[in-house]
C-alpha positions in Angstrom: 246.2 247.3 308.3 246.8 243.9 309.7 249.8 242.0 308.9 250.0 238.3 308.1 253.1 235.7 308.3 253.6 233.6 305.2 255.5 230.5 305.4 256.2 227.7 302.9 255.6 224.0 303.9 255.3 222.3 300.8 257.8 222.3 297.7 257.1 223.9 294.9 258.9 221.3 292.4 256.6 219.8 289.9 253.8 222.9 290.5 253.1 225.0 287.6 255.3 227.9 286.7 252.5 230.3 287.6 252.5 229.2 291.2 256.2 229.3 291.4 256.1 232.8 290.1 253.7 233.8 292.9 255.8 232.4 295.6 258.5 234.3 294.1 256.4 237.4 294.2 255.5 237.0 297.9 259.2 237.1 298.4 259.2 233.5 299.5 262.7 232.0 298.4 262.9 228.5 299.9 260.9 225.9 301.9 260.1 226.9 305.4 261.0 230.6 304.7 258.6 233.0 306.1 257.8 236.8 305.0 255.6 239.2 306.4 253.0 241.5 304.5 250.0 243.9 304.8 246.7 241.9 304.4 245.7 243.7 301.1 243.6 242.4 298.8 246.4 242.0 296.3 248.3 240.0 298.7 245.5 237.8 300.0 244.6 236.9 296.4 248.2 235.4 295.7 248.0 233.7 299.0 244.6 232.0 297.9 246.3 230.8 294.7 248.8 229.1 296.4 247.0 228.1 299.5 248.0 224.1 299.3 251.6 225.3 299.6 251.5 227.8 302.5 250.7 228.5 305.9 249.1 231.8 306.7 249.6 233.4 310.2 247.8 236.8 311.6 250.5 238.7 313.5 
């Protein structure tokens, strides 16, 4: 399965708790932090929920 790199590019300050928890579940700790995940439907669904805060790249 393909891998994707997810990088937080906008602050989570002032965002709903659900979006903050989604970033935490993805493993993103702070601004400009990147993580790599398999492109599973679960991960892609989480990315869609916070797409305005992150940048996604295919690896």
